[in-house]
N, C-alpha and C positions, 0 to 999 in steps of 0.2 A: 783617427780618422774612419769613419766607417766604412764597411766594404761596400754597400749600396751607394754610396758619396762618392766614393771612386769608381765607380763602375764607367766604363766607355760603353758607347753604346755600340754595337757593328756596324761598320759602314754597307755601303752596299759592292765594294769590293772585294771585300770579303765573305758577302753572301755568295754573289759569281764566282770566287776562286773556287769553291765548292760544285763538280761539276754534276752531280745530282741534280740542286736547283739553278743550276744554266740552264739546263736541258730543258727543264719541268718549266721554265719561265720564258725561254726566246722566243717560241714557239707563236704566243700570247700577243707577241711585241710587233710591228709594221716596220718593214726591212728599217724605213727611216731610222727611227728613235735607236735602233741599232749601231747605223752608220754616226749620226749624231753620237753613240755614246763615246763611239770609239776614237770619234776626232775630239775629244773633251781632254786627253792626256796621253800620253806614251804607254801608259801602263795597260786602263782600258783597251787600247789601240794592238797593244800584244794578247792581251788575253780572250779577249773576244776575234781576234783573226788567226790566232795558234790553237782555239779549241778543236778539236773536231766535234763537229754536228752540229757546231752554234748555226751554221744558214743552210741546214739542212732541210728544213722547208721553209719555201720564198709564196707569199701571196703577193703578186702583184695587182690583184684584181683592185686593191682602193688607192696604187697608186698612177696620181694625175699622171705623172710621166708618158703613161706607158697609154693612154689614153688618144683617139687623135682626135683632137678640139676644135675639128671642122665637119660638116656634111662629105659624104660623098661626092666626088669628081662630079662638078657641073659639068652643060652645056659646053661653054664656054671657054673652060678651062682655067677659071681666074683663081685657085686656088694654093695649099700653100704660102701663104703670106707671098701672093702673084711674081714668085719666082716663077721663073725658067725651069721647067724640067726638064730633063736630058730625055731625050726620044727613047736612050734603051732599056731606059727605068719600064719596069712591067708592074701591068697591076700590082700584082699580089706583095712586088718591092714596096712598092707606094703603100700601101696599106699594114703594113708588117713595118715600115720605119719607124715607129716611136720605141717599139718594145726592142727591136734591134738597138736601137743608143742605149736601153737600159740595159740590154746584154753587155753593149761594146762597155760598158762604163762596171757592171759587174768581173767579165775577166782583169780587165783594169787592175782590181782589186784584189784580184784571184778567191774569189766569190764563185763564179759561174760553177766551176766542175765540183763543187761540195752542194752545192744543188739536187735531192734528191726528192723531193713532194714541189710540185711547181704548180698554181693556181693563176687561171688565167681567164678565168670566168670573166663573161661583158666585155674581154679590149677587143683588140682588131686582131685575127691571130689568121693566118691566109693558109693552103693548104703546104706551101712551101716551106715557112718559118718551121711548120710540123713534122715534116719530114731533117730538117738540120736537128731538131732536138733530138730522135729520137734514132739516127740514123752517124749525126757525126762525133768525135773522139772526145769534143771540146765538151759536153754535156752527160750527164750520169744521171738522168733522170728517171727513176721506177717509177714515182705515181706523178700522171698528169691530166688535167682538168681544165677542159677547154667547153664550160659548160654554155649557152648560151653566147657564144662567139660571134663577132660579126667579120664579115669579110671570111668566111671559110667555105668553098667548095667543097660540101658532103661528099660528092660524088669522086673526086680529086683525091679529098682524104682514106678514103674506101680503097680506093689503090695507092698511096701511099704503105696504109696498111697493108695490103696483102703482097707488095714487095718486100716487105721489111719479112714477114711470116713464110715467102716464099721457101720452099728447100733446099734449097741451092745457098742462103744466106751464109755467112759466116758463122764460124762456130762462137757461143757466148753471146750472139743475138737476136734478139732484140733486147737493149738493157729493160725499156719502159717496159713493165708487168700490170700496169692497169690504167685506166682510161676513163675517164668523166666524160661523157658528153650527151647523155639524153634525158637527164635530170635538169628540171629546175637550176637557176646557182642559187646558191646559200644565202641569204639575207642580212645583212652585216650589219652588229648592233651598231658598230662605228661609223658607221655612213647617216645612220637615221641621231646619233646623236652631233655629229661636225655641225651645224648649225645654231645646234642649242651651244657647242662648246667655243665659238666664237664669240658669240653674243657673252659668256659668262665670264669671257680674258677681257674682253675689249672694254670690260663696264670695270672694272675694278681697279680702285685706287689706292693710293695708303703704299704702306712696304712690302704687299705683293702687286705692285704697279710692275716693281723693276723688270727687267729685259728675265735676269735667270729665274725667279718664283713664276714667272707667267710659264715660262718654260719647263719646269718641272710641273703645274698643275696641269698642262697640256699636256705632259707626258701621263700624268698618272689619270684623268679621265680618259683619256685614250687607251690606257691599259684596263682600266678598270670596264669599259665597250668592251672590250676583244672578249675580256676573259665572261664578261656576260654575252656574249654571242655565241661563244661556246659554250658553256654551261646549260643553252636554253636552246641550242641545237637538237632538234630530234632525229636520228639517223637511223633509226627503225620503223619510218614510217611503210616498209616492203614488208616488217612481218604484222603488219596490223591489217584493217580493212580502209583500208583511203583511195582504193580504187584509185582511178587516172594518174599513173603516176610520170608524165614526160606533157611537154608542154604544148610537143604535136605529132602525131603517128611518124615514127622513123619509114624512110623508103624502103621499102621492100629488099632492095641491095643490099641492106644492111645484116638482114639477116645471114646471108650469106658468105657480110666482110668476119662479124662473128664468128661463125662454126668455123672459117679458116682460121682463123686468133685460136681457135680451144688449145687450152694449154697453155699457151706462149703468152697472148695478154686478155685481162681480165676485164669487162666492163659495167659502169653501171648496170646493167639491163641484162637480160636472161633469155639465152630463145623459148619459146613456148612448148611445153611435155603434152600435151593437151594431141587425146585421142587419135585426132583427125590430122595431126601433119606425122602423123608414126607413120614413114612410108614402108617401111620394111611392112607393115599388116599389111599396108595396101598390095604391096607385090607378092604376098601370099597369098590374098586373097580371092580365092575359083568361083566366077559366076560368069553367066552367061552372058551372050555380046547382047543382048539387048538393055542392060538389066548396065553394063558398064561404063554408058557417059553418066547414070544416075550416079555411081560412087567415084568417079571422078569429079563429081562437084562436091560431094561430101568430104572427099579431105585435101588437105591445104596444104601450101606450100609452107617451107619455113618462117619465121614471123616472129617479129623481136616481142616478146610478154611486157606490155605497158601498165597491164592493171593489179591491182595489190587487191588480194583479196583476206586477207587476216588469215591467225593460224584456227580455225574453228574450222575451214574444210566446208564439206555442202553442209546448208539447211536441216539437211535431212538423215544421210549420214557422218557426217565432218570426215570427210574423204576427200578421193579422188580417184577415176580410172588409173592414169598414171603415179598416185600416188605425193608425199612432201616431198620436198627436198630439205634437207637440215642440213647446218650450218659443222661442217667437221673441225681436225686439227688441221687441217691444211685444204691448201686451195681449192674448190670445188668448181666446175663451169657450169652449176647449175644452181648456183649463188651470187645475186649481183654486188655490185663494193655500194657499201652505205654512205651516204650525204650526210654532214661532210664528210673530206678526205682523214684522216684520221691525224693530228698534233702529233705526237710523237713514236711514230713508226711510219715506214714507207714498206712497206710489205702485202702484197693483199691478204697476207692473214687475218692480217692489221684491220684489213679497210674493208671483209667480209665479218666481222664479229663484234653480232648486235650486242647492245648494252647490258648494261647489271640489268635494269627492271625487268627484262625477261629473263625465263627461266632460262635454266642451262643450253638445250638443245631445240628452240622452237622450230616448227616446222615452217614450209616456207609456203605457201599455194599462191600463183600466180597464174594467169593467161593473158594471151590476146583478145582482141576485143571479140574478133571473129567467133571463135572459139566458144565466147557468152553472149552471141546474139540471142536472144529474147531469153534468159536465161539468168539473167543478173541486172539487182537494180540496183539501177547509176546512184540512186538517193543514198541506201542504207547499204548498201554493197553484200546484200545479205545475194547467192546464189545457188543452183543447181546443177550439180555434176550429170553429164548426159544420160546413166544409167535409172537416176531419180525424176531424171524433168519428164519422163515420156516421151513419145514426139505428138506436135500437135501443129499446124501450115502455119499456124500467126506469124511467120519468116518470111512468108511468101503476100501477104496482105498489104494494100498498099497505106500510109498513113489515115485515109483517109476510114475506108475498113479496120482501122486497128480501133479508132474511135468511135466507131456505130457499135463496135462488140463491145466497149468499153459500158457505152450507158445500155448497151443489151444487158450489161451484167447486174447494174444499179437494178432496172424495170424488173429482172428476173428474180431479184433479193437477196441479191450476193452480199452479203456484208460479213466482216470480219469473217472469213476463215470458214463460212459455210461455202461444200459441195467444193474444196480448193482441190480436191482427186480428182475431181468428176471434169474439171474443165481446165483451167492454166495457171500459172503462177508469174509469170512476168510478161508483160504490155505495158508496149510505151516506153521501157524501158524502169518501171515502177513495177517492185512486186507489189501482185493485184490483193492477196492478206491486210496488207499494212498499207505501204506508201502511196498508192492508188486510188483506196478506198478514202484512205483522209483528203485526198486531192482532190476524192471528185464534192466529197463533202462540203471541202470547202470555196469548190467554186458552184454548188448546187445555188440554182438563184438567186445568186448574189452580183449577175451579168459576165460572171465567168465564162470558163470553154465550154464549161459545164450546165451553165443556167439554162 
């Protein structure tokens, strides 16, 4: 008999027994698939539960049991399947109920203490539950993602974070090293494929209609969608001219919280380092009393940088007064955590590292919107630094005055860059040389705002 005919295919158990294959595969699988696989036999159960790192990465954002299946509490209180609630139950206890139930099941299976990267995006995550995750000993979470979390009191969350990084904290705390909270949640290809998957499974006939065959086909489809989502994810938007990076402007108190956590907890956004935030320069400037009020209007308080300006820097000098930030070998406070959270590591260094597609040390230019007012094109994301832009008073104009100025530019023959250095570079949130002129030309005479 030939060797090819006697060859026995490699089994799934043999593949997963290789720890390298195991650790590279399991982050792409939902927790339900791992639990189902462990329930198939004692051998798989022992392999999954006793191999270190299998449950290091846990994404609960797509688990239906972790989401609240109803609207917030109504005026009549007829919720929670019309059952009477204990008066001692707080609002945070109520909204954290589904996640606490999931955590209790994971604790019984001795899984929760192994989780180091925890994804709770879009779920109901009150601040009290976050305090438990950060401070209680049964959790060992290093990277936590709560982007677009529901029922989250941000002011209470900031108090929790400040308490965790207080000078009198116990040694070795906090265990949490990275927090995703500012950016939008990742779009899962798995979620988009649920409906098509259910239709495909329900329409099969013949030998593939058996329960086991459908289960295997469903797992294959889920794994394919999860892998496609991970490969298609763009984690380098901070290093590109992506514009606004947050779904909403962070509260002003977040800046002081991020500063208090410097060196202890990294975030998916950083403080703006523009010259208007330089408090040292503000205190060192000696000015007459009559100009002190104007100077105080120039400087800004600490603010979260929410605009990604790309790696090219200023449109003229290709730099900035504060200089770009560079990702280094160790975690740095000027580098944000990149989305999505890393699959195969739970360190801040891995979460801050750009992908292979960008050159080894790409410069990072980020600013807050207050620093970029009238110097940043919101369409093409071209911008000018303070030194290259020059001073103009358009930021003092009303919206109607800005529209009138734009119409005067067209009437004066300002087309395609002529006299660009003599007037201004950005007006109405558009660069005058390119986007504003094209917008005016497109609307002129067609009944638009420029017609």
